[in-house]
N, C-alpha and C positions, 0 to 999 in steps of 0.2 A: 492175396499173394501168400499169406501165412498158411491158409487152408491147403493150397496147391502143394506147398512144400511138405506139409504133413502127410498128404496122400502119397506123394512120391516116396517119402521115407518109409511109409507103411508097406508100399509095394516092394521096395528093396528088401525090407526086413523079411517079408514073406518069402521072397525068392531065395533069399539067403538061408532061410530055415528049411527050404525044400518042401514046404507044405502047400504051396500055391498051385492051384489047378488052372487049366485053361479058362474055365468059366470065371474063375475068380479074377483072372487077369483082364478079361473082357469087361467084367463089371467094374473093375478098378479103372480101366481106361475110360469107360463111359462116365464114371463119376468125375474122373479127372477133367474130361472135356466139358462136362456141365459146370464144374467149378471154374474152369477157364472162361467159359462164356459169362458166368455170373460176375467174374472179376472184370471182364471187358465192359459189361453193362454198368457195373458199379463205377468203373473208371470214367465212362461217358457221363454218367449221372453226376459224378464229382466235378467233371469239367463244366457241365451245365450250371451246377450249383456255384462253382467258382466264378463263372462268367456273370451269372445273375448278381452274385454278391459284389463282384467288381463293378458291374453297371450301377447297382444301387449306391455303392460307395462313390462312384464318379458323379452320379446325379446329386448325391448329398453334398459332395465337395463343391460342385458347380453352384448349387443353390446357396451354399454357405458363402462361396465367393461373391455371388450376386448380391446377397444380403450385405456382405461387408462392403462391396462397392457402393451400394445404395446408401449405407451408413456413412461411408467416406464422403459421398456426394452431398448428403444431407448436412454433414459436419462442415464441408467446404462452403455450402450455400449459407449455412448459419453464420460461419465466420465472415463470409463476404457481406451478409446483411449487417452484422455487427460493425464491420469496418465502415460500411456506408453510413450507418447511424452515427458512428464516431465522427466521420468526416462532416456529416450534416450538422452535428452538434457543434463541432469546431467552427464551421462556417457561420452558424447562427450566433455563436458566441462572438465571432468577429464582427458580424453585422450589428449585434447589440452594442458592442463597444463603439463601433462607428456611429450608431444612432445616438448613443450617450454623448459622444464628443460633439455631434452635430447639434443636439439639443442644448448642450452647454454653451456652444458657440453662438447659437441663435439667441439664447438668453442674454449672453454678454453683449451681442450686437444690438439686441432690443434695448438693453439698459443704456448702451452708448447713444443709440438714436434718441431715446427718451431724454437723456441729459442734453443732447445737442438741440433737440426741439425745445426743451425748456429754456435753454440759453438763448435761442433765437427769439422765442416768444418774449422773454424779458427785454431783449434788445429792441424788438418791434414795439412793445408797449412803451418803452422809454422814448423811442423816436416818435410814436404817435402822440404821446403826452407833450413832447416838445413842439410838435407840429400844431396840435390843438391850441397850445399856449400862444404860439406865434400867430395863428389865424385869429385867435381872440383879440390879440393886440392890434392886428391889422383891421379887424372888424370894428373895433372901438375907434380906430383912427379915421376910418372911412364911413362909419355909420351916419345915415342922415340925421340931421338935427330935427327931431319930431316936434320940437317946440315951435317950429315955423310951418306955414302951409306947404311950402315947397318941400320941406323935410318930410312931412307926412306923405306927400305925393310920391317922393323918391323912395320912401320906405315901402310903399305899396308896390311900386315897380320891382323893387328888390325881392319882395316876398313872392310876387307872381313868377319871376324868373326862377326862384328857388322851388317852385311848385307848391307853395303854401297858399292855396287858393282862399281858404277861409280868412286867414290873416290878411291877405292882400285885399279881399273884399271889405273887411272891417276898416282897413286904413283908407281905402278910396271912399267908402261911405262916410267916414269921419271927415275926410277932406271936403266933399261936396256939401255936407251939412254945415260945417263950420265956416266955409268960405264961398257963399252962394254967388258972389260977384267976381270971383277969381277967373283969370283968363283960361285956366286949365280945367274948368268945370266940365266942358264937353268931354275932355279926355278922361276925367274921373268917372263919368257915367259910362263911357265906352269900356273902360277897364273893368268896371263892375260886371258889364255884360260878358266880357271875355272870361272872367272867373267862372261864371255860370256855364258858359259854353264849354270850357275845359272840363267841367264836371259832368257834362252831357245833360245838364238841367236846361234844356232848350226853351221851355216855356218862360222861365225867369229871364233867360238871356234875351228873348224877343222883347220883353217888357223893358229891360235895361237899355237895349239898343234903340228902342222907340223914343226914349228920353232925348237921345242925341238927335235922331231924325226929326222929331217934332219941334223941339225947343232950340236946336242949334243947327239948322239946315246949311248954314254957311261955314260951319266949322270944318277944319281939315279932316276931322274924324267922321263926318257925316257919310261920305262914300263907303268907308270901311264898315260903319255901323249898318248901312243898307246891305252890303255884301254878307256880313255875318248873320243879319236877320233873315235874309233869303236862304242861307245855308241851314239855319235853324229850322225854318219852315220845312225845307226839304228833308231834314233828318227826322222830323216827326210825321212825315208822310203827307203833309199838306202842300202838294205840288202847285195847286192853283195860287195859293198865297205866295209861294216861293217864286213862281213865274211873274206875279205882279210886282213884287219887291225888286227883283233883279231887272225887270224891264224899266222900272222907275229909275234905278241906278244908272242904267245904260242911257236913258233919255236925259236925266237931269245932270249927270256928270260924265258926259261922253268922252272927255279927254283923260279921265283918271285911270290909273292902273287897275283900280277895283272894277271899273267898267269893262275892261278887257277880260277880266276873270268872269264877270257876269255873263258876257256873251258866250263864253265856253260852257258855263253851267246851263244856260238857257237851251243850248243844243242837246244837253243830256236829259232835259225835262220833257 
């Protein structure tokens, strides 16, 4: 633009001086047109440069905006994560407090239960002690007088009922040895057999029952001795002897209750 103005001023100056020729004017016009064209081209190039610069600026601004948005999002996510961690820590702290309270309560309840259990045990031991004392007194009052034959026999019966087979056997053996002519001697031998039978010592039981069967066949205990002897043979697997003994019981004491049991057992052999 400045160049065009200078060319025009020069042309005017020359015209005014009266020294310009026609050729000079044509040359000046050509130069002016060239200058005008260069100016137009330069202006177009400037527009392109401005557009490129503007586009680059816009891209840079958009990129910066994107980066700032990403940074804001990252900051927001970080803040959200921190808030979540803070909430979780508060929740865990609350749970820890609850657990502490629960443990303390459990300890207190456990101590209370232990104290209550100790109190009950003491009361139970006291009651047991009193009961044992009372039972001891009753036992002393009702215990058989073992200084008499009948007392020894009754003591044997009591021991048998209590499940003390060895003690019962010792008492019955003592009874039959010290009182050979007593009326309860068959019973004594029978109960010796019963102690062996209860211990599943069937061979010894068979021998003890044989004392009753052989020496006291008219005794009330003879049928019972035959029945238990037959059962003893059956238990050791001697079915032949068991069948013989049970048949003898059925034939010799047909009206007895033991004979009825023998008939049932014979059907099983």
